[in-house]
C-alpha positions in Angstrom: -142.0 129.3 54.0 -139.9 130.6 51.0 -142.1 133.7 50.7 -141.7 134.5 54.4 -138.0 134.2 54.3 -137.8 136.4 51.2 -139.9 139.0 52.9 -137.6 138.9 56.0 -134.5 139.2 53.8 -136.0 142.2 51.9 -136.9 143.8 55.3 -133.3 143.4 56.5 -131.9 144.9 53.4 -134.2 147.9 53.4 -133.4 148.4 57.1 -129.7 148.6 56.3 -130.2 150.8 53.2 -132.4 153.2 55.2 -129.3 153.9 57.2 -126.9 153.7 54.3 -128.4 156.3 52.0 -128.4 159.3 54.3 -125.1 158.2 55.9 -123.4 158.3 52.5 -124.8 161.7 51.6 -124.4 163.4 54.9 -121.2 164.7 56.5 -119.2 162.1 58.3 -119.9 163.2 61.9 -119.6 159.7 63.3 -116.2 158.7 62.1 -114.9 155.2 62.8 -111.9 154.7 65.0 -109.2 154.3 62.5 -106.2 153.5 64.7 -102.8 155.2 64.7 -102.0 158.1 62.3 -99.6 156.0 60.2 -102.2 153.3 59.6 -104.8 156.0 58.7 -102.4 157.7 56.3 -101.5 154.3 54.6 -105.2 153.5 54.2 -106.0 156.9 52.9 -103.2 156.7 50.3 -104.4 153.2 49.2 -108.0 154.3 48.9 -107.1 157.2 46.7 -104.2 155.9 44.6 -105.5 152.4 44.1 -108.7 150.5 43.5 -108.7 149.6 47.2 -106.4 147.8 49.6 -105.9 144.0 49.5 -105.3 142.0 52.6 -101.9 143.0 53.9 -101.5 146.1 51.8 -101.8 148.6 54.7 -99.1 146.8 56.5 -96.9 146.7 53.4 -97.3 150.5 52.8 -96.5 151.2 56.4 -93.4 149.1 56.2 -92.2 150.9 53.0 -93.3 154.3 54.2 -96.2 156.2 52.7 -94.1 158.9 51.0 -91.8 156.3 49.4 -94.8 154.2 48.3 -96.5 157.2 46.6 -93.3 158.0 44.8 -93.1 154.5 43.5 -96.7 154.5 42.3 -95.9 157.8 40.5 -93.1 156.0 38.6 -94.9 152.7 37.5 -92.0 151.8 35.1 -90.1 150.8 38.3 -92.8 148.2 39.3 -92.7 144.6 38.0 -96.1 143.7 36.7 -95.4 140.2 35.3 -98.2 138.5 37.2 -100.8 140.7 35.5 -99.3 140.0 32.1 -99.8 136.3 32.7 -103.5 136.9 33.5 -104.0 139.0 30.3 -102.1 136.6 28.1 -105.3 134.6 26.9 -106.9 137.9 25.8 -105.2 138.1 22.4 -107.1 141.1 21.0 -105.3 143.3 23.6 -102.1 142.9 21.6 -103.6 143.3 18.1 -103.5 146.4 16.0 -106.8 147.9 14.9 -106.1 146.5 11.4 -105.6 143.0 12.7 -108.8 143.3 14.8 -110.7 144.4 11.7 -109.4 141.5 9.7 -110.1 138.8 12.3 -113.4 140.2 13.8 -115.2 141.7 10.8 -118.2 144.0 11.2 -121.4 143.9 9.2 -120.0 146.0 6.4 -117.1 143.6 5.8 -119.5 140.7 5.8 -121.8 142.3 3.3 -118.8 143.1 1.0 -117.9 139.4 0.9 -121.6 138.5 0.4 -121.9 140.9 -2.6 -118.6 139.7 -4.1 -116.7 142.9 -3.6 -114.2 141.1 -1.4 -113.1 137.4 -1.6 -113.8 134.9 1.1 -110.8 134.6 3.5 -108.5 131.7 2.7 -107.6 131.1 6.4 -110.0 128.4 7.7 -110.6 130.1 11.0 -111.3 133.5 9.5 -113.4 131.8 6.8 -115.6 130.1 9.4 -116.4 133.4 11.0 -117.6 134.8 7.6 -119.4 131.6 6.7 -121.5 131.6 9.9 -122.4 135.3 9.6 -123.5 134.7 5.9 -125.4 131.6 6.8 -127.2 133.4 9.6 -128.2 136.2 7.1 -129.4 133.6 4.7 -131.4 131.8 7.4 -133.1 135.1 8.4 -133.9 135.8 4.7 -135.4 132.3 4.3 -137.6 132.7 7.4 -138.8 136.0 6.2 -139.7 134.6 2.8 -141.4 131.6 4.2 -143.5 133.7 6.5 -144.5 135.9 3.6 -145.4 132.9 1.5 -147.4 131.4 4.3 -149.4 134.6 4.8 -150.2 134.8 1.1 -151.2 131.2 0.9 -153.5 131.5 4.0 -155.2 134.6 2.5 -155.7 132.8 -0.9 -157.2 129.7 0.8 -159.5 131.8 3.0 -160.7 133.7 0.0 -161.4 130.5 -2.0 -163.4 129.1 0.9 -165.3 132.4 1.2 -164.0 133.0 4.8 -162.8 136.4 5.8 -159.0 136.4 6.3 -159.1 137.9 9.7 -161.9 135.6 10.8 -160.0 132.6 9.5 -156.9 133.6 11.4 -158.9 134.2 14.6 -160.7 130.8 14.3 -157.4 129.0 13.7 -155.9 130.7 16.7 -158.9 129.9 18.9 -158.6 126.2 17.8 -154.9 126.1 18.5 -155.4 127.7 21.9 -158.1 125.2 22.8 -156.0 122.3 21.7 -153.0 123.6 23.7 -155.1 124.2 26.8 -156.6 120.7 26.5 -153.3 118.9 25.7 -151.6 120.5 28.7 -153.9 118.8 31.1 -152.7 115.2 30.6 -154.9 113.8 33.5 -158.0 113.1 31.4 -158.5 110.3 28.8 -161.6 112.1 27.5 -159.6 115.3 26.9 -156.9 113.3 25.0 -159.6 111.7 22.8 -161.1 115.1 22.2 -157.8 116.5 21.0 -157.3 113.5 18.7 -160.7 114.1 17.2 -160.0 117.7 16.6 -156.7 116.8 14.9 -158.5 114.2 12.7 -161.1 116.8 11.8 -158.5 119.4 10.8 -156.4 116.8 8.9 -159.5 115.8 6.9 -160.3 119.4 6.1 -156.8 120.2 5.0 -156.1 120.1 1.2 -154.5 116.9 -0.1 -150.9 117.6 -1.0 -149.7 116.9 -4.6 -148.2 113.5 -5.3 -144.9 115.1 -6.5 -143.4 117.7 -4.2 -142.5 121.1 -5.7 -138.9 122.2 -6.1 -139.3 124.6 -3.2 -140.6 121.7 -1.0 -137.7 119.5 -2.1 -135.3 122.3 -1.1 -136.9 122.8 2.3 -136.8 119.0 2.9 -133.1 119.0 2.0 -132.4 121.9 4.3 -134.3 120.1 7.2 -132.2 117.0 6.6 -129.0 119.0 6.6 -129.9 120.7 9.8 -130.8 117.5 11.5 -127.5 116.0 10.5 -125.8 119.2 11.7 -127.5 118.9 15.1 -126.3 115.3 15.4 -122.7 116.4 14.5 -122.8 119.2 17.1 -124.0 116.8 19.8 -121.0 114.5 19.2 -118.4 117.3 19.2 -117.8 117.6 23.0 -116.7 114.0 23.1 -113.7 114.8 20.8 -110.3 116.0 22.0 -110.0 119.8 21.9 -107.8 120.1 18.8 -109.8 117.5 16.9 -113.0 119.2 18.0 -111.9 122.6 16.6 -110.6 121.1 13.3 -114.0 119.3 12.9 -115.9 122.6 13.3 -113.7 124.2 10.6 -114.3 121.4 8.2 -118.1 121.5 8.6 -120.6 122.9 6.2 -121.7 126.5 6.9 -125.1 125.1 8.1 -123.4 122.9 10.6 -121.1 125.7 11.8 -124.2 127.8 12.3 -125.6 125.1 14.5 -122.4 125.1 16.5 -122.5 128.8 16.9 -126.1 128.7 18.0 -125.2 126.2 20.7 -122.7 128.6 22.2 -125.0 131.7 22.3 -126.0 133.3 25.5 -123.0 132.2 27.5 -123.6 128.5 26.9 -121.1 126.0 25.8 -118.5 126.3 28.5 -117.9 122.6 28.3 -117.6 122.8 24.5 -114.8 125.5 24.8 -113.0 123.6 27.5 -109.4 122.8 26.6 -109.3 125.0 23.5 -106.5 127.5 23.0 -107.4 131.2 23.3 -107.3 131.7 19.5 -109.6 128.7 19.0 -112.0 130.0 21.7 -112.0 133.5 20.0 -112.8 132.0 16.6 -115.8 130.0 17.9 -117.2 132.9 19.9 -116.6 135.2 16.9 -118.9 133.0 14.8 -121.7 134.5 16.8 -120.6 138.0 17.4 -117.2 139.1 16.0 -117.2 142.5 17.5 -118.5 141.2 20.9 -115.3 139.2 21.3 -113.2 142.4 21.1 -115.4 144.3 23.4 -115.6 141.5 26.0 -111.9 141.0 26.1 -111.3 144.8 26.5 -113.8 145.0 29.4 -112.4 141.9 31.1 -108.9 143.3 30.8 -110.0 146.6 32.5 -111.4 144.7 35.5 -108.4 142.4 35.7 -106.0 145.3 35.6 -108.1 147.1 38.3 -108.0 144.1 40.6 -104.5 142.6 40.0 -102.0 145.2 38.6 -99.2 146.2 40.9 -99.1 149.5 39.0 -102.4 150.6 40.6 -102.0 154.3 40.2 -101.1 154.1 36.5 -104.4 152.2 36.1 -106.4 154.7 38.1 -105.0 157.5 35.9 -105.6 155.5 32.7 -109.3 155.1 33.8 -109.4 158.8 34.7 -108.2 160.0 31.3 -110.3 157.4 29.4 -113.3 159.0 31.1 -112.1 162.6 30.5 -111.4 161.9 26.8 -114.5 159.6 26.6 -115.2 157.5 23.5 -118.3 155.4 23.3 -117.9 151.7 22.3 -121.3 151.6 20.7 -120.5 154.3 18.1 -120.0 152.2 15.0 -116.4 151.3 14.2 -115.2 152.6 17.6 -115.6 149.1 19.0 -112.6 148.1 16.8 -110.6 151.2 17.7 -111.0 151.3 21.5 -108.3 148.7 22.2 -105.6 150.7 20.6 -107.0 153.9 22.0 -106.6 152.8 25.6 -103.3 150.9 25.0 -101.5 153.3 22.6 -103.0 156.7 23.3 -104.2 156.9 26.9 -102.0 154.6 29.0 -98.6 155.7 27.7 -99.4 159.4 28.4 -101.4 159.0 31.6 -98.6 160.5 33.7 -96.8 162.5 31.0 -97.3 165.9 29.5 -100.9 167.0 29.1 -100.1 168.5 25.6 -98.8 165.1 24.4 -101.9 163.4 25.6 -104.1 166.1 24.0 -102.4 165.7 20.6 -102.5 161.9 20.8 -106.3 161.9 21.5 -106.9 164.5 18.7 -105.1 162.2 16.2 -106.7 159.0 17.5 -109.0 157.3 15.0 -111.3 156.4 17.9 -111.8 160.1 18.8 -111.9 161.2 15.2 -114.7 158.7 14.6 -116.6 159.2 17.8 -117.0 163.0 17.3 -117.2 162.7 13.5 -114.2 164.9 12.8 -113.0 162.4 10.2 -115.9 163.5 8.0 -115.5 167.2 8.5 -114.9 169.1 5.3 -114.1 172.8 4.9 -116.7 174.9 3.1 -114.1 176.3 0.7 -111.9 173.2 0.5 -110.9 171.6 -2.7 -113.2 168.6 -1.9 -116.2 170.8 -1.1 -115.7 172.8 -4.3 -115.2 169.8 -6.4 -111.7 170.7 -7.5 -109.6 167.7 -8.8 -106.7 166.3 -6.9 -104.5 166.9 -10.0 -104.1 170.7 -10.3 -103.6 170.3 -14.1 -106.9 168.4 -14.6 -110.1 170.2 -15.6 -112.0 171.1 -12.4 -115.6 169.8 -12.0 -117.2 173.0 -10.6 -120.9 173.1 -9.6 -123.2 174.4 -12.3 -124.5 178.0 -11.7 -128.1 176.8 -11.2 -127.1 174.2 -8.6 -125.9 176.6 -6.0 -123.0 176.0 -3.6 -122.4 172.5 -2.3 -122.9 171.7 1.3 -119.7 172.4 3.3 -119.8 169.3 5.5 -118.2 171.2 8.4 -118.6 169.4 11.7 -118.3 171.3 15.0 -118.5 168.3 17.4 -114.8 168.0 18.1 -114.1 171.8 18.1 -116.8 172.2 20.8 -115.9 169.2 23.0 -112.2 170.0 22.7 -112.7 173.4 24.4 -115.7 172.6 26.6 -114.7 169.1 28.0 -111.1 168.5 27.1 -109.4 171.8 28.0 -111.0 175.2 28.8 -114.3 174.0 30.5 -117.8 175.2 29.7 -117.0 178.6 31.3 -113.6 178.9 29.5 -114.2 182.2 27.8 -114.8 181.0 24.2 -117.6 181.8 21.9 -119.6 180.1 19.2 -117.4 181.7 16.6 -114.4 180.1 18.3 -116.1 176.8 18.0 -116.6 177.3 14.3 -113.1 178.5 13.7 -111.6 175.6 15.6 -113.7 173.2 13.6 -112.3 174.7 10.4 -108.7 174.3 11.8 -109.3 170.6 12.2 -110.8 169.9 8.8 -108.7 167.4 7.0 -107.8 165.5 10.2 -109.3 162.2 9.2 -108.8 158.4 9.1 -107.2 156.3 6.3 -109.7 153.5 5.5 -111.4 153.3 8.9 -113.3 150.1 8.2 -110.0 148.4 7.5 -108.3 149.7 10.7 -106.4 152.5 9.2 -104.7 155.3 11.2 -104.7 159.1 11.2 -104.0 161.0 8.1 -104.2 164.7 7.1 -106.1 165.3 3.8 -105.3 168.7 2.4 -108.3 168.5 0.0 -110.7 168.4 3.0 -108.9 171.3 4.8 -110.4 174.8 4.9 -107.9 177.2 3.3 -107.1 180.7 4.6 -106.4 182.1 8.1 -108.5 181.3 11.2 -109.1 183.4 14.3 -109.3 181.4 17.6 -109.6 183.0 21.0 -108.3 186.3 19.7 -105.3 184.8 17.9 -104.7 184.6 14.2 -103.9 181.1 13.0 -101.9 181.4 9.8 -102.5 178.8 7.0 -100.2 175.8 7.4 -102.3 172.7 7.0 -102.0 170.2 9.7 -99.8 172.6 11.7 -102.8 174.8 12.4 -104.3 172.1 14.5 -101.1 171.5 16.4 -100.8 175.3 17.1 -104.4 175.4 18.5 -103.8 172.3 20.7 -100.6 173.9 22.0 -102.4 177.2 22.9 -105.2 175.3 24.6 -102.8 173.0 26.5 -100.9 175.9 27.9 -103.9 178.1 28.7 -104.4 179.1 32.4 -108.1 178.2 32.0 -107.0 174.6 31.0 -104.6 174.4 33.9 -107.4 175.3 36.3 -109.9 173.0 34.7 -107.7 170.0 34.7 -106.5 170.7 38.2 -110.1 170.9 39.4 -111.0 167.6 37.8 -107.9 165.9 39.4 -108.8 167.4 42.8 -112.4 166.2 42.4 -111.1 162.6 41.7 -108.5 162.5 44.5 -109.7 164.9 47.2 -113.5 165.6 47.3 -116.5 166.4 45.1 -116.0 170.1 46.1 -112.2 170.5 46.6 -110.7 173.6 48.3 -110.2 176.4 45.8 -106.8 177.3 47.2 -105.6 173.8 46.5 -106.9 173.9 42.9 -105.2 177.3 42.4 -101.8 175.9 43.6 -102.2 172.9 41.4 -102.9 175.1 38.4 -99.8 177.1 39.0 -97.8 173.9 39.1 -99.4 172.8 35.9 -98.3 176.0 34.1 -94.8 176.1 35.7 -94.1 172.5 34.8 -95.5 172.8 31.3 -98.5 170.5 31.9 -96.5 167.7 33.5 -99.3 165.5 35.0 -96.9 163.7 37.3 -95.6 166.9 38.9 -99.2 168.3 39.4 -100.2 165.0 41.2 -97.0 164.9 43.2 -97.8 168.4 44.5 -101.4 167.3 45.2 -100.4 164.3 47.3 -98.0 166.4 49.4 -100.5 169.1 50.1 -102.1 169.4 53.6 -105.6 169.5 52.0 -105.1 165.9 50.7 -104.4 164.6 54.3 -107.0 166.8 56.1 -109.6 165.0 58.2 -112.5 166.1 56.0 -110.9 164.4 53.1 -110.8 160.9 54.7 -113.5 158.7 53.2 -114.9 161.8 51.5 -115.5 160.2 48.1 -118.2 157.7 47.2 -117.0 154.9 45.0 -118.2 154.6 41.4 -119.5 151.1 40.5 -116.2 150.2 38.9 -114.3 151.3 42.1 -116.8 149.4 44.3 -116.6 146.1 42.4 -112.8 146.2 42.0 -112.3 147.2 45.7 -114.7 144.4 46.9 -112.8 141.8 44.9 -109.5 143.1 46.2 -110.6 143.4 49.8 -111.8 139.8 49.9 -108.7 138.4 48.2 -111.0 136.8 45.6 -109.6 134.7 42.7 -111.0 135.8 39.4 -110.9 133.0 36.8 -113.5 134.7 34.5 -114.0 138.5 34.7 -117.0 138.5 32.3 -119.6 138.0 35.2 -118.1 141.0 36.9 -118.5 143.0 33.7 -122.2 142.0 33.8 -122.5 143.2 37.4 -121.3 146.7 36.3 -123.9 146.7 33.6 -126.6 146.1 36.2 -125.1 148.9 38.4 -125.5 151.4 35.6 -121.8 151.7 34.6 -121.1 149.5 31.5 -117.4 149.7 30.7 -116.7 152.0 27.8 -120.5 152.5 27.6 -120.9 156.2 28.4 -122.6 157.6 25.3 -122.2 161.4 25.9 -118.7 162.9 25.6 -118.9 163.9 29.3 -118.2 160.3 30.3 -119.2 159.0 33.8 -119.6 161.3 36.8 -117.2 161.1 39.7 -119.6 162.7 42.1 -121.7 160.9 44.8 -125.0 162.3 43.8 -124.9 160.3 40.6 -124.4 156.9 42.3 -126.2 157.2 45.6 -129.8 156.0 45.7 -131.7 153.2 47.4 -132.0 151.2 44.1 -128.3 151.7 43.3 -127.2 150.7 46.8 -129.6 147.7 46.7 -127.7 146.5 43.6 -124.4 146.9 45.4 -125.7 145.0 48.4 -126.9 142.2 46.2 -123.5 142.0 44.6 -121.6 142.1 47.9 -123.7 139.2 49.3 -123.4 137.2 46.1 -119.6 137.8 46.0 -118.9 136.7 49.5 -121.3 133.7 49.3 -119.6 132.4 46.1 -122.6 133.2 43.8 -120.6 135.1 41.2 -119.5 132.7 38.5 -115.8 132.7 37.8 -115.0 134.4 41.1 -113.9 132.5 44.2 -113.9 133.8 47.7 -112.7 131.7 50.6 -114.9 132.9 53.5 -112.8 131.0 56.1 -109.6 133.0 55.1 -111.5 136.3 55.7 -111.5 135.6 59.5 -108.3 133.7 59.7 -107.6 130.2 61.1 -108.6 129.6 64.7 -108.9 126.4 66.8 -112.0 127.9 68.4 -115.3 128.7 66.6 -116.0 132.4 67.3 -119.5 133.7 67.7 -121.1 136.2 65.4 -120.0 139.2 67.5 -116.3 138.1 67.3 -116.6 137.3 63.6 -118.1 140.8 63.0 -115.3 142.5 64.9 -112.7 140.6 62.9 -114.2 141.4 59.5 -114.7 145.0 60.4 -110.9 145.2 60.9 -109.9 143.2 57.8 -112.5 144.2 55.2 -113.1 147.8 56.3 -109.6 148.6 57.6 -109.8 150.7 60.6 -113.3 149.6 61.5 -116.8 151.1 61.0 -118.8 153.7 62.8 -121.0 152.8 65.8 -124.1 153.4 63.7 -123.0 150.9 61.0 -121.9 148.4 63.6 -125.3 148.6 65.5 -127.2 148.4 62.2 -125.4 145.1 61.3 -125.8 143.7 64.8 -129.6 144.5 64.6 -129.9 142.6 61.3 -128.0 139.6 62.7 -130.2 139.6 65.8 -133.4 140.0 63.8 -132.5 137.2 61.5 -131.7 134.9 64.4 -135.0 135.6 66.1 -137.0 135.0 63.0 -135.0 132.1 61.7 -134.6 134.0 58.5 -132.6 133.2 55.5 -130.1 135.5 53.9 -131.0 138.0 51.3 -128.9 136.3 48.7 -128.7 132.8 47.5 -130.7 131.1 50.3 -128.0 131.2 53.0 -129.0 131.8 56.6 -128.3 135.2 58.1 -126.1 134.6 61.1 -127.1 135.2 64.7 -125.3 134.7 67.9 -125.2 131.0 68.4 -127.0 129.4 71.3 -124.6 127.3 73.4 -122.2 127.3 70.5 -124.5 125.1 68.4 -124.5 127.3 65.3 -121.4 128.9 63.8 -121.7 132.4 62.4 -122.3 132.9 58.7 -119.1 134.5 57.7 -120.0 135.1 54.1 -123.2 137.0 54.9 -121.5 139.2 57.6 -118.8 140.0 55.1 -121.3 140.9 52.4 -123.1 143.2 54.8 -119.8 144.9 55.6 -119.0 145.4 51.9 -122.4 147.1 51.6 -121.7 149.4 54.5 -121.3 153.2 54.1 -117.7 153.0 55.2 -116.8 150.5 52.5 -118.8 152.5 49.9 -116.5 155.4 50.6 -112.8 155.8 49.8 
């Protein structure tokens, strides 16, 4: 019966997706009835300037007035966001400097320095516990490796002494073990049990008799086994202690016992163990397993919580836009320590400011310097490359004549991406020579002790001396000032104005925005000296932004889809980590775009049957309460009523509330067909074993609100914004 239901559920999903894929990619010929113009304008503004409307948002915007609401979003400093601050309060790393993060959540390099005696063990008990567990885990891995190597050598020696080929001995032992396991697994035969016992007795008799006195190695192994057994018993008793006492007990344990605690919390386990602890205490225990993972998890959770709950929605949309434009990959070494400050101190404060200020801030950011390796770039003729001493009066250490010239260490990554992706675009009129010259300009832009969370510094010994020639302009020698001059020229270039205007139009208008609109935006960009707020204000008051073809013209990225679904259902997020995992499955891990291009904003990247199946699965799981840490009240979605509506009435209500303005006739008919088919076949839902609703017979069966809601969240209309 389960197989049949699963097949029916799969059929229903495929039926819906067969309609969804072409409908998402095709022109919107069958537009839904969206109601009065003022409602449509409010919905359009919400879809473009936010991560999607929440229940009641459309009415609120209509009451304020669309123009006034847009102006308010363009000035986020006027909006109180205290409720969001309360939600972010437990995520302590969001308020830490990079140096503090490096100290409290050490990477492998820091652990090894303590291990090798180059740095002392921290005196703070919480920080010390993190180091102790990491060191204990390294030691445990080393012991396992050594034991495995000793066992292999001993087996080979014994086989050789017995005259049995090593490979044959191993194969015979494996065959015996397999036969024993197969026999022992069928516990329904006394004869089989006796046979196993005989085999075991035979093997025991054939085994060499151990020495009377154990060796020192055996004594040490026995001691470790006893300690681990004791540690396991301690760990089992810990949940019974009050939270503070439980945490203090962990800090007072031996490293082996702390390792056992850490292992018990791996893989998302130990929720009960962490219950009642303070945020700092939770972070310490989780960091014992993966220090850097705590920082990354909190940053990703914060991004989702901001997208769902912030009142300053447009500021968050623009922060996400610029984080993607100036992409930095969390998996690039130390960048996982630097990304928190990068988004908080570099991107968000400049998201609606002057583009040149944003460009300079990203160029000096340790996260960008590390990601594109500019912090290692050394000029071919710099003092460092030539081996000249820092003290001009000291004797220089020049390379010997027969050694040839030392490698320059010039890195062109940032110079290339600065022009291709950050400013001029790939067709911006620059040459390979320009890339090399810009790379020379930015030699010496480096990081002060990056592993310790240091900031930007200019090192004149790494800087390439002499003039440079960039885009036909001579850049006179002036150290760090050369880079600032190049950034100014790029920020004020007409090509940059057009490229940035095009990307903004692609985000807020369509995948292929009208050229006339982009040209007007570029003129505003140049006239207002790169004022991002002014360019966007012009965009939102342009006729092209409000034209019919623009309405629901953009397919949501996975982040936009997940955030908008949570907002539309009014869900309560107690734990954002499961939502982060959903984005990983949809192919958009937060801060996880490895190439500097970031994630695409265009539909073709995100529309496919497999991608939409993942979205449908998420939608149904969300509305049926299957996403851990996220609560959806299905009853509130349709409102309170003394009468029990049928499936048709429920569908009509949800079409209006979840997909404001309704859905197309094609989508409506598709969902009705799925409901009817499920009713005729007595099918179960496609997610979580819930029944797909059908029209009740004589009012006997109420409609399945959660499944209807999930199907609507998976509809083409909801996938678009």
